[in-house]
N, C-alpha and C positions, 0 to 999 in steps of 0.2 A: 791721499786717503790713509796710506800707511803711516806717514809722518804725523797726521792728526791723531791716529790711534795711539802712536807712541807717546805723543804729548799727553793725551788723556791718561794713559797708563802711568806715565811718570808723575803726573800731578796727583793721581790717586795714591801712588806709592808714598809721595811726600806727605800727604795728609794722613795716611794710615800708619806711618812710622812714629807718630808722636806718642803712642801708647799701645801696649799689647792688650788685645781683647780676645780672650779665649773663645768667645762665642762667634767671633768674626769668621767669615768663610776662609777656607784654605787658599793659599797663594797658588798661582798657576804652576809654579815649579813643584809644589807639593802634590798638586793634582796630577801632573805628568808622572811623577814618581809612583803615585798610587795606581795610576792607569797602567804603568809599565809592569808593576808587580801583579796586578789583576790579569793582564794579558799573558804574563809569564805563567801564572798559575793555571789559566785556562789552557794554554798550550801544553803544559806538562800533563794536565788532566786528559786532554785529547790523545797525547802520545801514550799515556798509560792505558787508556781504553783501547787504543789501536793495538798496542802490544798484547793486551789481554785477549782481544778478539783474534789476533793472529795465532797466539798460543792455543786458544781453544779450538780454532779451526784446523790447526796442523797437528795437534796432539794425537797419538795413536788411539784407535778405538778397538777394544777387545771384544770379540764376539764369541759366545759360547756355542759350540757345535757338538751335537750328540751323534754317536756312531757306534754300531755294534754288528755282530757280537765281538767281545774282546779278542784281540790278536788276529782278527780277520784281515783280509787284504784291504777291505774298505777302510778299516781303522789305520792301517799302515799308510795308505795314500793320504788320508786326511792329516796324519801326523807329519808326513813329508811336506805337505802344504804349509802347515803351521810353522815348521822349522824354516822353510824357505821365506815365509813372510817375516819372521823374526830376523833372519840373517840379512835380508835386504832392507830392514828397517822400514817396512811398508806402513802405510797409514792404517791398514786393517790388520789386526793380529787375531789369532785363533787360540781359544782354550778348549782342548779336546775333552769331552765328557763321555767316557765309555758307558754303554748301556747293553742290555741283553740282546737286543736285536732291533730290526727296523720298526717293529710295532712299538717298542718302548721309545724309540727315537721320535716317531710320529706323536706319541702321547706327550713327550716333553715339549713339543711345539704347541700342542693344544693347551697345555697347562701354563705355558709361558715361562718354563724353567730354563729354556735355551732359546737362542736366537736363530740358530741354523740346525739342520738335521740331515742325515743321509737316510732316505726312505725308498721303499719299493713303490713303483708306480701302480701296481695292481692292488695295493691296500686301500682301505677306506681312509683317506687322508682328511685331516681337519680342515675346515674352511680357512683357518688362519695360515695355512701353509701354501706358499706360492713358489713356483720353480725359479731357481737361479741358474742352474746348469745341469746337464746330464752327465753323471759320473761315469756310467757305463751302460751298455745295452746287453741284456740277458736273453738267452734263448733256452727253450725247453728241448732236451735231448732224450728221446725214448729209444731204447734198444733191448733186444732179446739176446741173451748169451747163447753161444753155440750149444747144440744138443750134446749130452753126455755120450761118449763112446767107450770110455774105460772107467774102471772104479776110481782111478786117481783124479778124475775130473770133478773134484768137490765143488759144490756151489752151482754146478750146471744143472739146468732144468731137463726133465725127461718128457717124453711124449711128443705130440704133434708139434712141428716147428711153428713158430709165430712169425708171420711175414707182414702183417698189417695191423692197424689199430683195432679193428673189430675182433681180432683173434685174442684180445686181452680179456674178453668176457670169461668169468670163472677162473681167472688166473691170480697168482700171488705176485704183487708188484712191490719192488723195493724203491723207496724214495730217499734220495740223499739230501740230508739237511733236515734238522728237526723242527724247523719253523712250520706252523700250520699253513702258511701261505703256499708252500710247495704242494701240499696235499690238496688245497683248494684249486690250484692250477691243474693238477691231474684230474680232478673232478670236472672242471670246465671242459677239458679236452675229451674225456670219455663220455660226458653227457651229450656232447655234440654228435657222437656216434651212437647214441641211444643206450649206452652202457651205464646203468644206475649203480650207485655206491654199494648196494647189497649184492652186486654181481661180481665183485672183485675184492681182494684183500690187500691192505696196504701195510707195509713194514717200513718204518723210518729208521734211518741210520745217521750217525754223526758224520760230519765232513772229515773227521780225523779217525784213523784206525779202521777205515772201511774194509781194507783187504782182509783183515783178520775177522771182522764182524760178519762178513758175508759168507764165510766158510760154513758149509753144512746147512745153509738156509734153504737150498733147493728152490730159489726164486725163478719165476718165469720171465720177468722183465724188470727193467730198471728205468728210473727217470732222474736226471740231474738238471739243475738250473744254474746258469752262470754265463759269463762271456763265452764267445765262440772259442777263444783261446784259453779257457779256464783250465788250470792245472788239476783242480779237484775233479772235474769231469773227465779229463784225460786219464788220470790215475784210476778212477772208478771203471772206465771202459777197459783199461789194461788189466785190472784186477779180475775182470769177468771173462777175459779172453784166454783160453787154454789150448795148449798143444798146437799153436799156430792157426787155429780156427778163428774166423772173424765173427763178431757179433752181427746181428741183423738190425740195422737202423730202421726205425718205423717213421715213415713220413706222415705228417699231419696235413693231409690234402684238404681238410676243411678249415685251414688257417684263415682263408679270406672270410668265411662265414663267421668265424669267431671274432675276427677283426671288426666286422660290422656290428656284431652283437655286444661286444665288450670294448668300450673306448680305451681302456687301459692296455689292451693287447694289440699287437700289430703282426701282420704276416711277415715272416722272415725266412731266411735260407741259410743252411749250414753248408759251406763249401766242401768239395771233395778233399779228403785227406786232412781235415781240420784237426783230427786227434791221432795222427800218425798215418803211416802208409795204408791206403785203402780203408781208412776209418773216417768217414764212410768212403766207399769206392765211387760214389757219385753224389752230386749235390742233392740234398733232401730238403723238403719244405717243412717248416715248423712255425711256431708262434714265438714272439718275443715281447719284452716289456723293458722299461728303463728303470735304472736306479737314479734318483734325482738328489741334487742338493737343493733343499728348500729353505725358505726364510719366512719368518713371521710377517704377516701383512703389515703390521704396525711399524716394522723397521723402516727408518728413513730411506727415501729413494737414493739420496746421495751416498749413503753408507753402502747400500746394496750395489749401486753402480761401481763404486770404488772396489768393493770385494770382487765383483764379477771381472773387472778389468785386471785385477791382480791374478785371478785364477788363470785367465787365458794368456797373460804375459809370462807366467811361469809354467805353463802346461808342458812344454817340451822337456824341461828338466825333470819334472815329476814322472812323465810318461817314460822317459828313458830308464828310470829305475823300476817302475811298476807297470810296464807295458801289458802284462798279463792281467792286470787287475783293473785298469781304468782306461777309459777312452773319452776324455772330457770333450763335450760338445755343447754348443749353445742351446738354450731352451727354445721350445716352440713358442713364438710370440704371436701366433694367430689368436684371434679372439675366441675361436671355437675349439681351442686346444683342450685336451682332456684335463690337463693340469695347467692352469693359467700361469703365465710368467709374472714375476714381480715387476712392478713398473720401473724400478731402478735397473734391473737386469735387462728388461725390454729396451729401455732407453740406450743402454750401452750397445746391445746387439744390433739395434736398428740404426745406430749412428745418430740418435737424437738426444744424446746426453748434453745437457745445458752447461754453458760456461758460467763463470762466476757472475758476470754482468747480466747474463740472461736469467739467471736464477733470482738475482736480487735487484734487478733494474727497477722494478716497481717499488720496492722498499726504498731504494735510493732516491727515486723521483719523489715519492711521497715525503721522504725525509727532508729534501730540499724545499718542497712546497710548504711543509710544516714549519721549517725554519724561517722561510720568507713570511709566512703568516704571523709567526710569533714575533719576528722583527718588526713588522708593520704594526702589530698590536702593541708591542712595547713602545714604539715611537709615538703612537697615538696616546698611549697611557701616560708616557713621560710628558708629552705636550699638554695633556689634560691636567696633570698634576701641577704644571707651571702656569696654568691659566690665570690664577689669582695674582701671581707675580707679574705676568704681562699686563694685566689690568691696572695693577698698582703702579707699574712703571709708566704706563700710558697717562695716568692721571698726573704723575709727577712731571712728565714732559709738558702737559698742558699748564701745570703750575709754573714751569720755567718760562713759558710764553707770556703768562700773566705778569710775571716778575719783570719782563722787559718793559712792559707798559708802565709799571710802577716806578722803575728806575728812571725812565725818561721824565717823569713828573715830580720826582723827589727833589726836595731842597735841603735834605739832611744827609750828610755823609755817613753818619752813624747808621741810619736806616739802610743806606746802600751797602755798608759793610755787612750788616746782618743778612741782607739778601744774598751777598756773595757767599757767606757761610752756608746758607740754605742751598745755594746752587752747587757748592762743593758736595754737600750731602746727596743731592740728586744725582750728581755725576758718579759718586761712589756707588750708589744704588744701581745705576744704569750699567756700569761696568761689571758689577757682580751678576746682574741679570744676563749679560752677554756671555760671561764665563760659564754660567750655569746652563746656557742654551735656551733660556726663556725667550730671548729676543734674537733676531737675526741681524746680519751685518747691515742690511738696508735700514732697519730701525735705528741702529747705532749711528748710521750716517745722518739720518734725519735729526737725531738728538744732537749730533755734533754741530749741525747748522744752527740749531736753536741756541746751543751753548755759545757759539761764536757771536751770534747776534746779541746775546746777553752781555758778554764781556765787552763787546764794542759799545753797547749802550752805557755800561758802567764807566768805561773809559771816557766817552764823550760827555757824560753827565758830570763826572768829577772834574774834567777839564773846564767845563762851563762854570761850575760852582767856584772853582779856584780863580777864574778870571773876573768874577763879579766882586764889586767893592763891598767891604763889610758893612753891615747895617750900623747906623749911628747909635751910640749908646744913649739911652734915655736919662735925663737929669733926675737925680734923686730928689724927692720932695720931702722936706722936713716939716713936720707938724709941731706947731708950738702949742704949748699948754695955755 
């Protein structure tokens, strides 16, 4: 079969080299060269697309995070995280945006001006905010300074000693921190004991310069909010402790009831000696809440999962420098959590983070299916476009079979030569159809059989005609006038 095809191709080449026809189909070599460059271009295109996809997937993503107030411990912790991410060339980078406080940070999430924010858990958070991590846990510390015993005890309260929360009715209470959220927290605590806002007076202080600001105020009690190991709280307690006397820490025995009534709060405990020797002298009950790192709900799960992974992988280095300000913990991933966790953070915490194949397996499968369908459709369409060519070639093959019968009856060598020329044209057309893919190898084999029969018939007929004696010439007749 291969020898026959070579003979057909060589004969076609001999016929086609007599003249150059610009409209003639390209040669197989030209087609192979064209196919090579097309394949090369397709390969380069695929490589370029793969490189672009890899670059896009691996390029750093910068997230904007709002934190406040300026120069606070929270801002220092977030700045340390941002520097660690940049130093380690992590996938997620942070751009710190200072704001006035946690209320402004929550607003930035609601407005979509930032991607992340540090917020208090007891604020009214926007629905767009979902938990990524717990930055720190805060507790409320209530204490009454020691009674004044000498004129030098400035800032100390006079009168009946305060030993429990109910003794705060009619008193003047200093609240450290100018955020309204701290005053609201005091209101929640005193309201649980039946003490209405009109039954006490509140004076707010800044977290800086408290020792000087409290002098001469004659306050009856104080409240500070922060981590158990907060330096601000410890400094405020020391500033109100005079002449070796210890303050009286007020236990919030109704913490469990507040926990049940307000989902943002939880019952907590301040251990003995948390703020120095015998401050307090025994563990006291209180309420607490969390400072959260939150993300916009619309932020991609993969991005949040990567950010959460980076936070906890670098937690130790950050806590070593800011142990007093942060205690990074995983968010509550329960469905009934007061602040729902972002799906990306929950996937990382619960160990359900998907791999690349798990994320995109459906797309890959559908892609292969689509390519298969497109390939089948393309093959069908290509075959349909060559239908006329196949029909035409089939009719020419039938013509070749008819020519065999004509040759066997022909007595004219000129007629046989003309049929041979026509057979060469049919052969050329058939080979072109085979190269174009219009006919298959089986069809070419059938054509080859018919062509061999034709050439055998031509050879036999010519041999027969050559062996026959020439016809006698007729005498010429001359007409006389």
